[in-house]
C-alpha positions in Angstrom: 51.8 30.7 197.4 49.1 33.5 196.9 49.6 37.5 198.8 46.4 36.4 200.4 47.8 34.4 202.6 46.0 35.0 206.4 47.4 34.4 210.0 45.0 31.0 209.8 47.3 29.3 207.4 50.6 30.3 209.3 48.8 29.0 212.5 48.4 26.0 210.4 51.9 25.3 208.5 53.1 25.8 212.3 50.6 24.0 214.3 50.1 26.8 216.4 46.9 29.3 217.5 46.0 32.0 215.5 46.4 33.9 218.3 49.7 33.5 218.9 50.4 34.3 215.4 49.1 37.7 216.0 51.3 37.9 218.7 53.8 37.1 217.4 53.3 39.3 214.4 52.6 42.6 216.9 55.8 41.6 218.7 53.9 40.6 222.2 56.2 40.2 225.0 54.6 37.0 226.4 55.4 35.1 223.0 59.1 33.6 223.3 61.9 35.5 220.5 62.2 31.8 218.6 58.4 31.5 218.5 58.7 35.1 217.1 61.6 33.9 214.7 60.2 31.1 213.0 56.5 32.9 213.2 58.0 35.9 210.7 60.2 33.6 208.4 57.3 31.6 208.1 55.3 34.4 206.9 57.6 35.8 204.7 57.8 32.5 202.8 54.5 32.4 202.7 54.5 36.1 201.3 52.2 36.8 204.2 51.1 40.9 204.1 49.7 42.5 207.2 47.0 44.1 206.7 47.8 47.7 207.4 44.7 49.2 208.0 42.7 46.3 210.4 46.6 47.3 212.4 45.7 50.9 212.9 41.8 50.0 214.2 43.1 47.9 216.4 45.4 50.2 217.8 44.8 53.2 217.1 47.9 54.3 215.4 48.9 53.9 211.7 52.3 55.5 211.5 51.2 57.6 208.7 50.5 61.3 208.3 48.3 63.2 205.1 50.4 66.1 203.9 48.1 68.2 201.7 49.5 71.0 198.9 47.9 72.8 196.7 50.4 71.3 193.6 53.3 68.8 194.0 55.0 70.3 191.5 56.3 73.7 192.6 59.2 73.1 194.1 58.2 75.3 196.9 55.6 72.9 197.8 58.2 69.3 197.1 60.8 71.4 199.4 58.4 71.0 202.2 57.4 67.6 201.9 61.5 67.1 201.6 61.6 68.8 204.8 58.4 66.5 206.1 59.7 63.3 205.3 63.4 64.3 206.4 62.0 64.3 210.0 59.0 61.6 209.8 60.7 58.6 208.0 63.5 57.9 210.4 60.5 57.4 213.6 58.7 54.8 210.7 56.1 57.3 209.3 54.8 57.3 205.9 53.6 60.2 204.2 50.7 60.2 201.8 50.5 63.4 200.0 47.4 64.7 198.2 47.1 68.0 196.2 43.8 70.7 195.9 44.7 72.1 192.6 43.0 75.5 194.7 39.8 73.9 195.0 38.4 73.7 198.0 36.0 70.7 197.2 39.3 68.9 196.6 40.5 69.7 199.5 37.6 68.6 201.6 37.6 65.2 199.6 41.4 65.0 200.8 40.7 65.0 204.3 38.1 62.9 204.4 39.9 60.2 202.5 43.3 60.6 205.1 40.8 60.3 208.0 39.2 57.3 206.2 42.8 55.7 205.7 43.5 56.5 209.6 46.3 59.2 209.5 47.9 59.6 212.6 48.0 63.7 211.9 47.4 66.2 209.0 49.7 68.5 207.7 48.6 71.1 205.3 48.4 74.2 203.0 45.6 75.6 202.5 43.7 76.1 199.2 43.6 80.1 198.1 39.4 79.0 197.1 38.9 77.5 201.1 36.2 78.9 202.4 34.9 77.2 204.8 35.8 75.9 207.9 33.8 72.9 209.1 36.3 70.0 207.4 39.2 71.5 209.8 36.6 71.0 212.5 35.8 67.7 211.4 39.7 66.5 211.9 39.5 68.6 215.4 36.4 66.5 216.5 38.3 63.2 215.5 41.5 64.1 217.7 43.7 64.4 214.4 46.7 66.5 215.1 46.5 69.3 212.6 49.2 71.4 211.4 48.9 74.8 208.6 52.2 75.2 207.2 52.8 78.5 204.6 48.9 79.0 204.2 46.4 79.4 207.1 43.5 79.6 208.4 43.5 80.8 212.2 41.2 77.9 214.0 41.5 77.6 217.5 43.6 74.4 218.7 45.3 74.3 215.4 49.7 74.7 215.2 50.7 77.2 212.3 54.1 77.2 210.8 54.6 80.2 208.4 56.8 82.7 207.5 57.0 86.1 208.6 55.6 87.5 205.0 55.7 91.5 206.1 59.1 91.1 206.9 59.9 89.6 203.5 58.3 92.2 201.7 59.6 94.6 203.8 63.1 93.8 203.6 62.9 93.2 199.6 61.5 96.7 199.2 63.8 98.5 201.0 66.4 97.1 198.7 65.3 98.2 196.0 65.3 101.8 197.6 68.7 101.0 198.8 69.6 100.8 195.2 68.6 104.4 194.0 65.0 103.2 192.8 62.4 105.3 193.5 59.2 104.3 191.7 58.9 100.9 193.0 56.2 98.9 191.7 54.6 95.9 192.9 53.8 92.6 191.4 50.5 91.0 194.0 49.3 87.3 194.0 45.6 86.6 195.7 45.7 89.2 199.0 42.7 87.5 199.7 45.0 85.0 200.5 47.2 86.1 204.0 50.2 85.6 202.6 50.0 88.0 199.5 48.5 90.8 201.8 51.0 90.7 204.2 53.9 91.0 201.3 51.8 94.0 200.2 52.1 95.3 203.4 55.6 94.8 204.3 56.0 96.5 200.6 53.8 99.4 201.6 55.3 100.2 205.2 59.3 100.2 203.8 57.7 102.7 200.7 56.4 105.0 203.9 59.6 104.7 205.9 61.3 106.0 203.5 59.1 109.0 202.5 57.7 107.3 199.4 54.4 107.0 198.4 52.2 103.9 197.0 51.2 104.9 193.2 48.2 102.5 192.7 48.8 102.4 189.2 52.2 100.9 190.2 50.3 97.7 191.9 48.7 95.0 190.2 47.1 91.7 191.4 48.2 89.2 188.9 48.4 85.8 188.4 51.3 83.4 189.9 52.5 82.9 186.1 55.4 83.8 183.3 52.6 85.3 181.0 51.2 87.5 184.2 54.6 89.1 184.4 54.6 90.1 180.7 50.8 91.9 180.9 52.1 94.2 184.0 55.0 95.3 182.0 52.9 96.0 178.9 50.7 98.1 181.5 53.8 100.0 182.7 55.4 100.8 179.1 51.7 102.7 178.7 51.7 104.9 181.7 53.1 108.7 181.9 55.1 108.1 184.9 56.8 104.7 184.7 58.2 102.7 187.7 61.8 102.0 187.6 61.5 98.7 189.9 59.3 95.5 190.8 58.9 93.7 193.7 57.2 90.8 192.8 55.4 88.7 195.6 56.1 85.3 192.8 59.5 84.7 191.2 57.5 83.6 187.9 56.1 86.9 187.6 59.7 88.3 188.3 60.8 86.2 185.7 58.1 87.4 183.0 58.5 90.9 184.1 62.6 90.9 183.0 61.6 88.8 180.0 59.5 91.5 178.8 61.6 94.5 179.9 64.3 93.1 178.2 62.2 92.7 175.4 61.4 96.4 175.4 65.4 96.9 175.3 65.4 98.0 178.7 68.3 97.6 180.7 68.5 95.0 184.0 69.6 96.6 187.0 70.9 99.7 184.9 67.4 101.3 184.2 65.4 98.9 186.3 65.9 96.8 189.5 63.5 93.5 190.0 63.5 91.1 193.0 61.4 88.4 193.4 59.9 85.9 196.2 60.4 82.9 196.8 63.8 81.4 196.0 63.3 79.1 193.1 66.1 77.1 191.7 65.8 79.0 188.2 66.2 82.2 189.5 70.4 81.5 190.4 71.0 79.6 187.4 70.1 82.2 184.8 72.4 84.4 183.2 70.6 87.3 185.0 70.3 85.7 188.2 67.4 87.1 189.9 67.4 88.1 193.2 64.6 87.1 195.5 63.0 86.3 199.2 64.4 82.8 200.2 61.2 80.9 202.8 63.0 78.3 203.5 60.9 75.8 202.6 62.3 72.7 203.6 63.3 73.7 207.1 59.4 75.0 207.3 59.0 71.2 206.6 61.0 69.8 209.3 59.6 72.3 211.6 55.7 71.4 211.0 56.8 67.7 211.6 58.3 68.8 214.7 55.1 69.8 215.6 52.9 67.4 214.7 55.3 65.1 216.6 55.0 67.4 219.9 51.5 66.5 219.9 51.0 63.0 219.3 53.8 62.7 222.4 51.0 63.3 225.0 47.9 63.5 223.2 46.4 64.3 226.6 48.1 67.5 226.4 46.5 70.2 223.8 49.5 71.8 221.8 49.2 75.5 219.8 51.8 76.7 218.5 52.6 79.6 216.1 55.9 79.2 214.7 57.4 82.2 212.3 60.4 81.9 210.2 62.3 85.1 208.8 63.1 84.9 205.3 66.2 85.9 204.1 66.7 88.1 200.8 69.3 86.6 197.9 70.7 89.4 196.7 71.2 88.8 192.9 72.0 90.6 189.4 68.5 91.6 188.8 68.7 94.3 191.3 72.3 94.7 192.1 73.6 97.8 191.4 76.5 98.1 193.1 
């Protein structure tokens, strides 16, 4: 049989009306169990496929949720997606995953495509180049729940699930001070993004609280990759007053820094301590394991999904939640002198 079998074909085969077939397929209580069973068996034999989009248009529910992330191939974001799916799949939801590659235009296209697919909600982490808010307003005007995780914009009516990046930066820097480090550098991501801005502010506050000054030569804003970590160390090596530790806003930067420090014959952690951020899988499996701030991405995904479910439970009640998770510092060889 062709996959294009229709309810009219099933009705003809069973000598009943198309309306009865439709009701049976949609589990209408007016149709007897015997008829439902017969229709479902016949539909299976004839390889009938329901038009999910048509059902969504009719019922107003598609049981699909859109998830938008900057990159799918980053462990942090893939772990968040896992957390979302853990909550939603058992309830019959399917997840459509989109990535923006940090481009605002792609983010807008993703949102429009998801709205056209009649998704029941959109859970997303905002692209670092996003400046407009119109596409978010468009989602809200359509009555589709919108939940930001990790990276967010402050928009009335939109729930957010984030980690306390300030606390993460503060805790990491405090740990380095407790290890005896006096000249702590900071490798920062793009501080136009709140997450990197708050990590930097936590770093500054920890130095201030322990009577240490921020040396502007020790703060470098860089790309989130290994090569940028190499370049930062090369820059520090040329200074008269070199740092003796790094708090990095990224594990990839931290890894690059460690590689270049070793190349320069500097002993870690005896002469130089390093702490990263995100707790990427590689940090614990290296011979010189890297201390890092864990962001609990699976929990973040679980929580974002739960916030979405609260919003769809009663569409007449407007829920706006601001959930902030606590970071956890994982202390390993790269910063442990004790």
